[in-house]
NUDRENBA-540731 format. One record per residue: x, y, z of N, C-alpha, C, O, CB in turn; residue number from 1. Coordinates in Angstrom, 2 decimals, always signed. Glycine has a CB too. Example, Ala and Ser with C-alpha at 12.3 -4.5 7.8 and 13.67 -1.06 7.14 Angstrom:
2
ATOM	n_u	n_v	n_w	ca_u	ca_v	ca_w	c_u	c_v	c_w	o_u	o_v	o_w	cb_u	cb_v	cb_w	i
ATOM	+13.19	-5.69	+7.80	+12.30	-4.50	+7.80	+13.20	-3.30	+7.80	+14.24	-3.32	+8.46	+11.31	-4.47	+9.05	1
ATOM	+12.85	-2.25	+7.08	+13.67	-1.06	+7.14	+12.90	+0.03	+7.87	+13.41	+1.14	+8.04	+14.08	-0.60	+5.72	2
! end
This chain:
115
ATOM	n_u	n_v	n_w	ca_u	ca_v	ca_w	c_u	c_v	c_w	o_u	o_v	o_w	cb_u	cb_v	cb_w	i
ATOM	+84.24	+158.72	+134.22	+83.34	+158.57	+135.34	+82.17	+157.68	+134.94	+81.50	+157.96	+133.95	+82.84	+159.93	+135.84	1
ATOM	+81.92	+156.63	+135.70	+80.82	+155.72	+135.40	+79.52	+156.28	+135.96	+79.51	+156.88	+137.03	+81.10	+154.32	+135.97	2
ATOM	+78.43	+156.07	+135.23	+77.13	+156.54	+135.69	+76.60	+155.70	+136.83	+75.80	+156.18	+137.63	+76.14	+156.53	+134.55	3
ATOM	+77.03	+154.45	+136.91	+76.49	+153.57	+137.96	+77.42	+153.54	+139.15	+78.43	+152.83	+139.14	+76.28	+152.14	+137.41	4
ATOM	+77.10	+154.30	+140.17	+77.94	+154.35	+141.36	+77.17	+154.07	+142.64	+77.77	+154.00	+143.71	+78.61	+155.70	+141.46	5
ATOM	+75.87	+153.91	+142.56	+75.07	+153.64	+143.75	+74.80	+152.16	+143.88	+74.86	+151.43	+142.89	+73.75	+154.42	+143.70	6
ATOM	+74.50	+151.71	+145.10	+74.18	+150.31	+145.34	+72.67	+150.12	+145.35	+71.92	+151.06	+145.60	+74.79	+149.83	+146.67	7
ATOM	+72.25	+148.91	+145.09	+70.84	+148.58	+145.19	+70.72	+147.25	+145.91	+71.72	+146.55	+146.11	+70.15	+148.51	+143.79	8
ATOM	+69.52	+146.90	+146.31	+69.31	+145.64	+147.04	+69.51	+144.45	+146.10	+69.17	+144.51	+144.92	+67.89	+145.60	+147.65	9
ATOM	+70.08	+143.38	+146.64	+70.31	+142.16	+145.88	+68.98	+141.44	+145.66	+68.19	+141.29	+146.59	+71.32	+141.25	+146.60	10
ATOM	+68.74	+140.99	+144.43	+67.51	+140.29	+144.08	+67.86	+138.92	+143.53	+69.01	+138.66	+143.19	+66.67	+141.11	+143.06	11
ATOM	+66.89	+138.07	+143.44	+67.12	+136.74	+142.87	+67.49	+136.88	+141.40	+67.04	+137.82	+140.73	+65.88	+135.83	+143.04	12
ATOM	+68.30	+135.95	+140.90	+68.78	+136.06	+139.53	+68.01	+135.18	+138.55	+68.24	+135.29	+137.35	+70.22	+135.70	+139.48	13
ATOM	+67.11	+134.34	+139.02	+66.42	+133.45	+138.09	+64.97	+133.83	+137.87	+64.36	+133.34	+136.92	+66.50	+132.04	+138.58	14
ATOM	+64.39	+134.67	+138.70	+63.01	+135.07	+138.47	+62.99	+136.12	+137.36	+63.97	+136.83	+137.16	+62.37	+135.62	+139.77	15
ATOM	+61.87	+136.24	+136.63	+61.79	+137.25	+135.56	+61.97	+138.66	+136.15	+61.44	+138.98	+137.21	+60.44	+137.14	+134.81	16
ATOM	+62.70	+139.46	+135.44	+62.99	+140.81	+135.88	+62.41	+141.78	+134.86	+62.51	+141.58	+133.65	+64.52	+141.03	+136.05	17
ATOM	+61.82	+142.82	+135.37	+61.22	+143.81	+134.51	+61.88	+145.15	+134.80	+61.89	+145.54	+135.96	+59.68	+143.88	+134.72	18
ATOM	+62.41	+145.85	+133.87	+62.40	+145.55	+132.44	+63.51	+144.58	+132.06	+64.56	+144.53	+132.71	+62.54	+146.84	+131.64	19
ATOM	+63.28	+143.81	+131.02	+64.34	+142.91	+130.55	+65.45	+143.71	+129.89	+65.26	+144.86	+129.51	+63.77	+141.85	+129.56	20
ATOM	+66.62	+143.09	+129.75	+67.70	+143.73	+129.01	+67.55	+143.37	+127.55	+67.34	+142.20	+127.21	+69.11	+143.29	+129.55	21
ATOM	+67.65	+144.37	+126.68	+67.46	+144.16	+125.25	+68.74	+144.54	+124.52	+69.24	+145.66	+124.65	+66.26	+145.00	+124.73	22
ATOM	+69.27	+143.61	+123.73	+70.43	+143.87	+122.89	+69.92	+144.35	+121.53	+69.24	+143.62	+120.82	+71.33	+142.60	+122.73	23
ATOM	+70.26	+145.58	+121.21	+69.83	+146.19	+119.94	+71.03	+146.41	+119.02	+72.19	+146.36	+119.45	+69.10	+147.54	+120.20	24
ATOM	+70.72	+146.64	+117.77	+71.73	+147.02	+116.79	+72.04	+148.50	+117.01	+71.12	+149.32	+116.97	+71.24	+146.74	+115.32	25
ATOM	+73.30	+148.87	+117.25	+73.63	+150.27	+117.51	+73.29	+151.19	+116.35	+73.07	+152.39	+116.55	+75.08	+150.39	+117.84	26
ATOM	+73.25	+150.66	+115.13	+72.97	+151.48	+113.96	+71.50	+151.48	+113.56	+71.08	+152.30	+112.74	+73.80	+151.01	+112.80	27
ATOM	+70.74	+150.58	+114.11	+69.32	+150.47	+113.80	+68.60	+150.01	+115.07	+68.33	+148.82	+115.23	+69.07	+149.47	+112.60	28
ATOM	+68.28	+150.95	+115.97	+67.72	+150.58	+117.29	+66.45	+149.74	+117.26	+66.10	+149.11	+118.26	+67.45	+151.81	+118.05	29
ATOM	+65.75	+149.73	+116.14	+64.55	+148.90	+116.06	+64.89	+147.43	+115.88	+64.06	+146.56	+116.12	+63.67	+149.37	+114.92	30
ATOM	+66.13	+147.15	+115.45	+66.56	+145.77	+115.25	+67.05	+145.20	+116.57	+67.99	+145.72	+117.17	+67.68	+145.68	+114.16	31
ATOM	+66.39	+144.15	+117.02	+66.71	+143.53	+118.31	+67.34	+142.16	+118.08	+66.82	+141.34	+117.31	+65.44	+143.40	+119.19	32
ATOM	+68.46	+141.93	+118.74	+69.16	+140.64	+118.62	+68.75	+139.65	+119.70	+68.92	+138.44	+119.52	+70.65	+140.86	+118.68	33
ATOM	+68.22	+140.13	+120.80	+67.79	+139.25	+121.88	+67.51	+140.04	+123.14	+67.91	+141.20	+123.28	+68.85	+138.20	+122.15	34
ATOM	+66.81	+139.38	+124.07	+66.53	+140.02	+125.36	+66.58	+138.96	+126.45	+66.41	+137.77	+126.20	+65.15	+140.74	+125.36	35
ATOM	+66.83	+139.43	+127.67	+66.93	+138.53	+128.81	+66.18	+139.12	+129.99	+66.25	+140.32	+130.26	+68.41	+138.27	+129.18	36
ATOM	+65.45	+138.25	+130.68	+64.68	+138.66	+131.85	+65.35	+138.25	+133.16	+64.87	+138.59	+134.23	+63.30	+138.08	+131.79	37
ATOM	+66.46	+137.52	+133.07	+67.18	+137.11	+134.28	+68.58	+136.64	+133.86	+68.90	+136.60	+132.67	+66.42	+135.98	+135.05	38
ATOM	+69.38	+136.30	+134.84	+70.76	+135.91	+134.58	+70.85	+134.64	+133.74	+71.74	+134.52	+132.89	+71.50	+135.72	+135.89	39
ATOM	+69.96	+133.70	+133.96	+69.97	+132.46	+133.18	+69.71	+132.75	+131.71	+70.42	+132.24	+130.84	+68.91	+131.49	+133.72	40
ATOM	+68.71	+133.56	+131.42	+68.42	+133.91	+130.03	+69.57	+134.68	+129.39	+69.87	+134.50	+128.22	+67.14	+134.72	+129.94	41
ATOM	+70.22	+135.54	+130.17	+71.36	+136.28	+129.65	+72.48	+135.32	+129.27	+73.09	+135.45	+128.21	+71.87	+137.30	+130.68	42
ATOM	+72.75	+134.34	+130.13	+73.77	+133.34	+129.83	+73.42	+132.55	+128.57	+74.31	+132.18	+127.81	+73.95	+132.38	+131.02	43
ATOM	+72.15	+132.29	+128.36	+71.71	+131.51	+127.20	+71.81	+132.28	+125.88	+72.14	+131.69	+124.86	+70.30	+131.04	+127.40	44
ATOM	+71.51	+133.59	+125.89	+71.47	+134.33	+124.63	+72.81	+134.95	+124.23	+73.05	+135.17	+123.04	+70.45	+135.42	+124.72	45
ATOM	+73.69	+135.22	+125.20	+74.94	+135.93	+124.89	+75.75	+135.33	+123.75	+76.26	+136.09	+122.93	+75.78	+135.96	+126.10	46
ATOM	+75.88	+134.01	+123.65	+76.67	+133.47	+122.54	+76.10	+133.82	+121.15	+76.81	+133.72	+120.15	+76.77	+131.97	+122.67	47
ATOM	+74.85	+134.21	+121.09	+74.19	+134.49	+119.82	+74.08	+135.97	+119.50	+73.56	+136.34	+118.44	+72.83	+133.88	+119.81	48
ATOM	+74.56	+136.82	+120.39	+74.50	+138.27	+120.19	+75.76	+138.71	+119.46	+76.86	+138.32	+119.86	+74.34	+139.02	+121.56	49
ATOM	+75.64	+139.52	+118.40	+76.83	+140.00	+117.69	+77.74	+140.82	+118.62	+77.27	+141.56	+119.48	+76.42	+140.85	+116.48	50
ATOM	+79.05	+140.67	+118.42	+80.01	+141.34	+119.30	+79.83	+142.86	+119.29	+80.04	+143.50	+120.32	+81.43	+140.99	+118.88	51
ATOM	+79.46	+143.45	+118.15	+79.33	+144.90	+118.09	+78.15	+145.41	+118.91	+78.18	+146.54	+119.39	+79.18	+145.35	+116.64	52
ATOM	+77.11	+144.60	+119.07	+76.00	+144.97	+119.95	+76.44	+144.89	+121.41	+76.08	+145.74	+122.23	+74.77	+144.06	+119.69	53
ATOM	+77.22	+143.87	+121.72	+77.75	+143.73	+123.08	+78.66	+144.91	+123.41	+78.56	+145.49	+124.48	+78.52	+142.38	+123.23	54
ATOM	+79.55	+145.26	+122.47	+80.43	+146.41	+122.69	+79.62	+147.67	+122.98	+79.92	+148.41	+123.92	+81.33	+146.65	+121.45	55
ATOM	+78.60	+147.89	+122.19	+77.76	+149.08	+122.33	+77.10	+149.13	+123.71	+77.00	+150.20	+124.32	+76.69	+149.12	+121.24	56
ATOM	+76.64	+148.00	+124.19	+75.92	+147.96	+125.46	+76.85	+147.85	+126.68	+76.39	+147.96	+127.82	+74.95	+146.81	+125.46	57
ATOM	+78.14	+147.61	+126.45	+79.08	+147.51	+127.57	+79.93	+148.75	+127.78	+80.31	+149.05	+128.91	+79.98	+146.34	+127.36	58
ATOM	+80.22	+149.48	+126.71	+81.09	+150.64	+126.87	+80.82	+151.63	+125.75	+81.07	+151.37	+124.57	+82.58	+150.21	+126.87	59
ATOM	+80.32	+152.79	+126.16	+80.01	+153.82	+125.19	+80.25	+155.18	+125.85	+79.81	+155.41	+126.97	+78.53	+153.70	+124.66	60
ATOM	+80.96	+156.07	+125.15	+81.19	+157.42	+125.67	+80.06	+158.30	+125.17	+79.83	+158.44	+123.97	+82.59	+157.98	+125.22	61
ATOM	+79.37	+158.89	+126.12	+78.21	+159.74	+125.82	+78.65	+161.15	+125.45	+79.82	+161.50	+125.59	+77.25	+159.78	+127.03	62
ATOM	+77.71	+161.96	+124.98	+78.01	+163.33	+124.56	+78.50	+164.20	+125.72	+79.19	+165.20	+125.49	+76.79	+163.96	+123.95	63
ATOM	+78.16	+163.84	+126.95	+78.63	+164.61	+128.11	+79.93	+164.05	+128.68	+80.31	+164.37	+129.81	+77.55	+164.63	+129.20	64
ATOM	+80.61	+163.20	+127.90	+81.90	+162.60	+128.26	+81.83	+161.58	+129.39	+82.87	+161.20	+129.93	+82.86	+163.67	+128.63	65
ATOM	+80.64	+161.14	+129.77	+80.53	+160.05	+130.74	+80.55	+158.73	+129.98	+80.26	+158.67	+128.79	+79.24	+160.19	+131.60	66
ATOM	+80.90	+157.68	+130.70	+80.93	+156.35	+130.12	+79.64	+155.64	+130.50	+79.25	+155.63	+131.66	+82.17	+155.55	+130.59	67
ATOM	+78.99	+155.06	+129.51	+77.75	+154.34	+129.76	+77.96	+152.85	+129.54	+78.55	+152.43	+128.54	+76.61	+154.86	+128.86	68
ATOM	+77.48	+152.07	+130.47	+77.50	+150.63	+130.35	+76.07	+150.14	+130.62	+75.70	+149.86	+131.76	+78.54	+149.97	+131.34	69
ATOM	+75.29	+150.04	+129.56	+73.88	+149.66	+129.71	+73.73	+148.35	+130.46	+72.90	+148.24	+131.37	+73.22	+149.54	+128.34	70
ATOM	+74.53	+147.35	+130.10	+74.43	+146.06	+130.77	+74.86	+146.16	+132.23	+74.26	+145.54	+133.10	+75.29	+145.01	+130.04	71
ATOM	+75.89	+146.95	+132.49	+76.33	+147.16	+133.87	+75.25	+147.85	+134.70	+75.02	+147.48	+135.85	+77.61	+147.98	+133.89	72
ATOM	+74.61	+148.84	+134.13	+73.52	+149.54	+134.83	+72.35	+148.60	+135.11	+71.78	+148.62	+136.20	+73.04	+150.75	+134.01	73
ATOM	+71.98	+147.80	+134.12	+70.87	+146.84	+134.28	+71.21	+145.84	+135.38	+70.38	+145.53	+136.23	+70.57	+146.10	+132.94	74
ATOM	+72.44	+145.35	+135.35	+72.85	+144.37	+136.34	+72.84	+144.98	+137.75	+72.46	+144.31	+138.71	+74.26	+143.84	+136.00	75
ATOM	+73.23	+146.23	+137.87	+73.29	+146.89	+139.18	+71.91	+147.30	+139.68	+71.54	+146.97	+140.81	+74.20	+148.11	+139.10	76
ATOM	+71.15	+148.02	+138.87	+69.91	+148.63	+139.36	+68.66	+147.79	+139.16	+67.70	+147.95	+139.91	+69.72	+149.93	+138.68	77
ATOM	+68.66	+146.92	+138.18	+67.48	+146.10	+137.94	+67.65	+144.72	+138.57	+66.76	+144.25	+139.28	+67.21	+145.97	+136.43	78
ATOM	+68.79	+144.07	+138.32	+69.03	+142.74	+138.86	+69.54	+142.81	+140.30	+69.23	+141.94	+141.11	+70.04	+141.98	+137.98	79
ATOM	+70.31	+143.85	+140.61	+70.81	+144.02	+141.97	+72.11	+143.30	+142.25	+72.41	+143.01	+143.41	+69.79	+143.57	+142.93	80
ATOM	+72.89	+142.99	+141.22	+74.17	+142.30	+141.40	+75.31	+143.29	+141.20	+75.86	+143.42	+140.11	+74.30	+141.10	+140.41	81
ATOM	+75.65	+143.99	+142.27	+76.65	+145.05	+142.19	+78.04	+144.55	+141.81	+78.72	+145.18	+140.99	+76.73	+145.76	+143.49	82
ATOM	+78.48	+143.44	+142.39	+79.84	+142.96	+142.10	+79.95	+142.51	+140.64	+80.97	+142.74	+140.00	+80.21	+141.79	+143.04	83
ATOM	+78.90	+141.89	+140.11	+78.92	+141.49	+138.70	+78.87	+142.73	+137.81	+79.53	+142.77	+136.77	+77.72	+140.55	+138.38	84
ATOM	+78.12	+143.72	+138.20	+78.08	+144.98	+137.46	+79.46	+145.61	+137.38	+79.87	+146.08	+136.32	+77.09	+145.95	+138.12	85
ATOM	+80.17	+145.62	+138.49	+81.54	+146.17	+138.52	+82.44	+145.43	+137.55	+83.21	+146.04	+136.81	+82.12	+146.10	+139.94	86
ATOM	+82.35	+144.11	+137.55	+83.19	+143.31	+136.65	+82.83	+143.56	+135.19	+83.72	+143.64	+134.34	+83.04	+141.81	+136.96	87
ATOM	+81.55	+143.70	+134.89	+81.10	+143.97	+133.52	+81.62	+145.33	+133.06	+82.12	+145.47	+131.94	+79.54	+143.93	+133.42	88
ATOM	+81.52	+146.33	+133.93	+81.98	+147.67	+133.57	+83.49	+147.70	+133.35	+83.97	+148.36	+132.43	+81.59	+148.67	+134.66	89
ATOM	+84.24	+146.99	+134.18	+85.70	+146.93	+134.02	+86.06	+146.20	+132.73	+86.98	+146.61	+132.01	+86.35	+146.22	+135.23	90
ATOM	+85.34	+145.14	+132.44	+85.59	+144.38	+131.21	+85.33	+145.25	+129.99	+86.15	+145.28	+129.06	+84.70	+143.12	+131.17	91
ATOM	+84.21	+145.96	+129.98	+83.87	+146.83	+128.86	+84.89	+147.93	+128.61	+85.10	+148.35	+127.48	+82.53	+147.45	+129.09	92
ATOM	+85.53	+148.38	+129.67	+86.53	+149.45	+129.56	+87.90	+148.95	+129.13	+88.76	+149.75	+128.76	+86.65	+150.18	+130.87	93
ATOM	+88.12	+147.63	+129.18	+89.47	+147.13	+128.94	+89.62	+146.20	+127.74	+90.74	+145.95	+127.30	+89.93	+146.42	+130.13	94
ATOM	+88.52	+145.68	+127.21	+88.59	+144.70	+126.12	+87.55	+145.08	+125.07	+86.55	+145.72	+125.39	+88.35	+143.23	+126.65	95
ATOM	+87.78	+144.69	+123.82	+86.80	+144.97	+122.78	+86.71	+143.83	+121.78	+87.49	+142.88	+121.83	+87.16	+146.27	+122.05	96
ATOM	+85.74	+143.94	+120.88	+85.57	+142.97	+119.80	+85.17	+141.59	+120.28	+84.46	+141.43	+121.27	+86.83	+142.88	+119.03	97
ATOM	+85.65	+140.59	+119.54	+85.31	+139.20	+119.86	+85.88	+138.76	+121.20	+85.31	+137.91	+121.88	+85.82	+138.28	+118.76	98
ATOM	+87.01	+139.34	+121.59	+87.59	+139.02	+122.89	+86.65	+139.48	+124.01	+86.48	+138.78	+125.01	+88.97	+139.68	+123.05	99
ATOM	+86.05	+140.64	+123.84	+85.08	+141.14	+124.82	+83.90	+140.19	+124.92	+83.46	+139.85	+126.02	+84.60	+142.55	+124.43	100
ATOM	+83.38	+139.77	+123.79	+82.25	+138.84	+123.79	+82.61	+137.55	+124.51	+81.86	+137.08	+125.37	+81.79	+138.54	+122.36	101
ATOM	+83.75	+136.97	+124.17	+84.17	+135.71	+124.80	+84.33	+135.85	+126.31	+83.88	+135.00	+127.07	+85.48	+135.23	+124.18	102
ATOM	+84.97	+136.93	+126.73	+85.18	+137.13	+128.16	+83.87	+137.39	+128.89	+83.70	+136.94	+130.02	+86.14	+138.29	+128.40	103
ATOM	+82.94	+138.11	+128.26	+81.64	+138.35	+128.89	+80.84	+137.06	+129.00	+80.23	+136.81	+130.04	+80.85	+139.40	+128.09	104
ATOM	+80.85	+136.25	+127.95	+80.16	+134.95	+128.00	+80.71	+134.12	+129.15	+79.94	+133.54	+129.92	+80.31	+134.19	+126.65	105
ATOM	+82.04	+134.05	+129.27	+82.66	+133.28	+130.35	+82.33	+133.85	+131.72	+82.06	+133.09	+132.66	+84.17	+133.24	+130.17	106
ATOM	+82.34	+135.17	+131.84	+82.03	+135.81	+133.12	+80.60	+135.52	+133.55	+80.36	+135.15	+134.70	+82.25	+137.33	+133.02	107
ATOM	+79.66	+135.68	+132.66	+78.25	+135.45	+132.98	+78.01	+133.97	+133.28	+77.32	+133.63	+134.24	+77.33	+135.92	+131.82	108
ATOM	+78.60	+133.09	+132.46	+78.45	+131.65	+132.71	+78.98	+131.27	+134.08	+78.31	+130.57	+134.83	+79.16	+130.84	+131.63	109
ATOM	+80.18	+131.72	+134.41	+80.77	+131.34	+135.69	+79.99	+131.93	+136.86	+79.82	+131.27	+137.88	+82.23	+131.78	+135.75	110
ATOM	+79.51	+133.15	+136.72	+78.73	+133.76	+137.79	+77.41	+133.04	+137.96	+76.97	+132.79	+139.08	+78.50	+135.25	+137.50	111
ATOM	+76.76	+132.71	+136.84	+75.48	+132.01	+136.90	+75.63	+130.62	+137.54	+74.79	+130.20	+138.33	+74.87	+131.89	+135.49	112
ATOM	+76.70	+129.92	+137.18	+76.90	+128.56	+137.72	+77.21	+128.59	+139.21	+76.98	+127.60	+139.90	+78.05	+127.85	+136.97	113
ATOM	+77.73	+129.70	+139.73	+78.03	+129.82	+141.15	+76.78	+130.10	+141.98	+76.78	+129.91	+143.19	+79.05	+130.91	+141.38	114
ATOM	+75.74	+130.55	+141.33	+74.49	+130.90	+142.06	+73.76	+129.68	+142.54	+72.71	+129.80	+143.17	+73.56	+131.71	+141.18	115
! end
């Protein structure tokens, strides 16, 4: 069961968004690999984020057996892009490792270029 099931209002994707999305090291949360305040910045930093940080933020089973997708939640509730959130959550549940990173980079790039 995904935690993100509600809709939110659609917002612009290029203006700064607060709070920004922060990619952290899953083993050392104080270590930050990058952050993005909008879809453009996310597209720019993703190629430089380690795949294991992307995996952690796209698909994680919590102690209560729910699936968490931090990036999917941010995209849905902060950015307001529900359809992109759905695609991110599906991707996180079906692919892992470097393939996940490559597919996410392509997904974000193609979505950003369509805006």
